[in-house]
N, C-alpha and C positions, 0 to 999 in steps of 0.2 A: 765713310762711304756716303753716297747719295742714294736716298731711299724715296721712291715715289709711292705715295699712299692714295688709293682711289676708293672713296666712299660711295655708297649708294643709299637708296631710300630705307633699306633694312639696317645696314650698319653705316651710319653717316660719318663724315670725317671727324666730327667732334668726339665720337666714341674712340676712333683710332688715335686721335690726338692724346686722349687721356691714357689709353693703354700703352702707347708707344713713347710716353713722356721720358722714361729712363734713357732712351736712345738719343734724345734731342741734344744732350750736352756734348756728345762726341761725334754725331753724324748730322748730315743735312737732310731734314725731312721736308718734302714738298707734298702738300695735301691737295687733292683735287676731288670735287664732288661731281659724280657722273651726271650728265644731262640725259635722263632716261627717256626724254621725248624723241631722241634719236634712236631709230629702230634698225637693227641689223637684219637684212635679208640675206640668208646664207647663200653664198655663191661658190665657195671653195670647199674642198674636202675637209680642211681643218675647221672651217666655220660650221660644217654639218656635223662634226664630231662632238661639239659642245652643246650643252643645254642649260636651262635654268639660269640664264644670264640677263643682264640689263645693260643698255648702252651699246656702243660699237667699239670695235678694236681701234678704229682711227682715233678715237678720243685718247686712248692710252698712248698710241704711237706719237701723238702730237706733243706729249709731255715727257716721254720716257728717255729720249736721247741723253746719254751721259749718266744715267742712273744704273747702279749695279743691282739694286734690289727693287722688286715690284711687290706691293702689298695690295691685295684685293679681297673683296667678299664675293660679289656677284658679277664683276666686270668680265667681259669676254677676253680670255687670254688665248689668242689663236697663233698660228704660225707667223702671221704678219707681226704680231707683238713680240713674239719670241725671237724674231729675226733682228731686233735691235742689238747692235754689236756690243754695247756696254753691259747688257743684262747678264747677271750671274746667278741670281736666286729669285724664285717666285714663291710668295707666301699667300696661301688662300685660307682665309679665316672661316672655314667651314669644315665639316667632317669629311665630306667627299668633294673633291675638286671637279665637279661635273662641268664647270664653266671654263676649265683649263684643258687645252690640248696637251695632255701629258705625254703622248707619243712624240709630238713635235719637240717638247722640252727635252725628252730623253735623247733624241737624235742630236740635240745640241749640247748634251751633257749639262743641262741646267736642272738642279734639284728643285722639286716642287714639294713644299711642306704644307701641312694642313693642321687643323686643330681638333682632332678627334676627342670626343668626350666633353667638349666645352658645355654642351647643353644637357649632359646626362642627369644631373640633379633636377633640373627643371622638368625634364620629360618624366622622370621617375615620380616626381611630386604629382604631376598631372595624371599619371597612370593610377596612382592610389586614389586621387580625387574621383576619377571615373568609377573606380570600383565601389567606393562609398555611395556615389550617386545612384549607381545601378542597384546595389544591394538594398538600399533604403527606399528606392522608388521615387527619388527626387524629381525625375522628369514628369511623372504623372502629377505629383503635388504642385509643381510649378505651373503646369498647364491648367490645373484646377483654378488657381488664382488668376492666371492670365485670362481665363474665360469669364472672369467677373465674380466668381464666388468670394465670399468674405472670409477673413481670418480673425481670430481673437475673440470670438463671441462665446465660445464654450471650451471648457478644459478637455472635452472629449472629442474634439473635432479631428484628432489624429487617428481615430478608430478605423477609418477607411483607408488609411495609408500605411498599414503595417508592412515593414520590410524585414531584413535579416542583418544580423551581425556578420562582420567579416571573420571574426575569431572563430576558429574551428573549420573554416572552409579550406579546401585544397586549391591552391593557385598553381596553374600550369603555365610556365614561362617557355615560350618558343623563341629561343635565342637567349644567350647568357653573356652578353658583352658588357660594355660600360653601363648601359641603361638597365639591362636585365638584372645585373648584380645589385644595383641600387634599389630596384623595385623589390628584390628579394629581401634586402635588409629592412625596408619599410614595412613590407607585408608581414615579416616575422614579428615585428613590433606590434602589429595588430592581432597577433595570435594565429596567423594563417600558417598552414602547412604548405611548403613550397616544393614543387617538383619541376624539373628542368629537362627540356629536350634541346640539345645543341650538338649536331654531328661534327661541328668544326672545332669543338672545344675538347681538349684532353681532360679526362677525368682526374680530379685531384683527390678524390676520396676523403674530403675533410668532414663529411657528414652534415655540413650546414644546410644542404639541399639534397633531395633525392634526384638522382640522374636516371632518366629513362632513355632507352636505346631506340625506341620506335615512336614516331609522332602519334600514331593512332592510339598507342598504349597510354600516352599522356592525356589524350582527349577523352578517353573512357573514364578517367578518374577525376578530372579537374572540374571544380565548381565554377572557377573563373579561368578563362584562357586569355593570356595577354601576349600580344605579338611584338617581338623585338628582333626579328630576323632582318638580314640585309636584303635589299632589292637586287636580285640577280636574274638573268634570263631563266635559270632553272627554278627560281622561286615565283615566277609569274603565276598568279592565281593559286598560290600555295593553299589557301583556304577556299575550296570550291564546294560543290554540293556533297561530294564524298566526305570531306573533312567536317563539314557542319553536321552531317548525319552521324559521324563518329563521336561527336560531343555528347556529354551527358544531357538527358532531358532536363530542361529548366536551368541550364547553366548560362553564364554570361560571357560575352566576347568583347575584348578591348583591343584596339589597334592604334598605337601611337608611333608606329614605325613608318611604313610606306604604303601608299594606296594600291600599288601594283600587286601586292601580296594577297589581295582579297577580290574574289568574284562577288561583286556587290549584288548581282541578281540572285545568286545563291544565298547570300546573307539575307536579302529581303524575303526570300521564300522561307528561310528557317525562322525568321521572326513572325511571318504571317501565320505559319502553322502552329506556333507556340513551342517549337522545338527549343528555341532559345528564350530565356526570360528577359533578355535585354542585350543591348550592344552600345558601346561608346567608341567613337572614332574621332581622331584629330586629323586624319588624312583621308580624302576621298578622291575618286576620279572626277574630272571636270563634268559639271552638269550644265548642259547647254539649253535646257528648256526653261520656260518661265516658272516663277513660283519657287517655293521651298524645295530643298533636295528631297527626292522621292523617299529616302529612308526615314525622313521625319514624319511620315504618315503614321508611324508606329509610336505610341505614347511611351514606350520603354526604350527609346533611342536618345542618346546624347551625341551631339555633333558640334565640333568646334573647327574654326578655319585655320588649321595648321599653326596652332599657337604653342605647341609643346616646348619649343626652345625660345619663345618670345619673352624673355625677361632681360631687364637691364644688366643683371649680373652675368648672364650668359654672353651677351655681346662684349662686355668689358673683359671677361675671362678669355674670350677668343683673341682679342687684341693683345692681351698680356702674354698669351702663349706664343703669338707671332713675335713679340718683342724678344722673348727668351731664345727663340730659334735664330733670330738675326744676331743676337749677341754671341751665340755659339759659332755661327758662321764667321763672324768678324774675328773671333779669337782662334779659329781653327779647330774648335771642339767638334765632336761628332754631332750631327743633327739628329733629333729624336724622331720626329714624325715626318719622315720622307716617304712620299708615295712611290717614287721611282728610284729607290736606293740602288738596286742592282744595275740599272742602266747608267747611273752617274758615278758609281763606285764610291759612294760615301759611307 
C-alpha cells in the first residue's frame, strides 16, 4: 500500500517515521511536513465542521493522489481531501478526530481510526502532580521565592507553608474512562479514598472505587474533585456556580480534561470567597487580554498551557497505535479504534 503521512508542529514527521517504521518494509511511506504558515479560511460546510487543525486541505490533496492510507495528527481532512479516489483509510493520531470531517468520510465508506488513551498515563501523572501541588501549597511557596525571598537560611523556614497529605483524603472523579481509571490507581497508591461519578459507565461492582449516582452527592464528600469527562454540548459549563457551591468547603478542584466543562467566572468567584482551597488547570478558555491569566491572581492556583499529553512517549505511542491499525487493515483483520464503524460496516 501507499501511505501518506502528514506531520505538524506537535507531531512532526520524525515521530511518525519512528512509530511507523514496522510498515516501511512492506509498504511505501511518503512523509510530508505541513506548512503551517498556510492558513485555511473556511468556505465550505465541510471546512466549517472541523476544528483544531493546522495547514490547509490543499496541501494534503497535492500529495495524496495514488495513496490508499492517510495518516495525520492535526492536518485538516475535509470533503476535498476525502474525495481523492484512491483513499481507503484515514488515521488520526489523536483521541478525538476533530480535524476530520467524519460525516464526509462515512458517506464515502472510508473508516476513520483514532488513538484513544495514548496520553492517558501522561495526563494521569499530571493530575496527581496537581493534587500534590495544591495539597502542599506549592504555588504559594513558589511565589514566595519568585518575589525575592531567600531559602536555605534556617531549618524552620517551612513553618509558614504547612500543607496536607493526600493520604486519607477522598478523591472525587468526574468521569472514569482511560484517564480517570489511571488516576484512581495512582491516587489509591497515595492512600486516597476514591469515589466516582460517571453516568455513561456500567457499574462493575468490583469494589475498587465507590460509585456515586448523582454528581452533587460526589461533590458533597470529595476533598479533591478531578474532572475527566468528555466535552459535549450537554457538558458545557458542567461546573458552574451551582456545582462549585455544592463542593465541600476548603476542597480542591482539578481540570485536566476540557476547558468548556468549566465556567471560569464561577471558579474565580469560588476561589475569591475561599470556598475552594485551590484549583489546578491544564486547560482554560482563550484569554485575550494583556498580562497573566485572570485566575493566576489567586496564590492557590496552578495553571499550565495544555501540557497533559505533551510527552515524547505519548506521541510515539500514538504513531505506534496507528501502525497497528494499518497492519490490521492490510491483512483484513477488524480495526480496533474506528470512530465511524456503523457507517462503514467494519
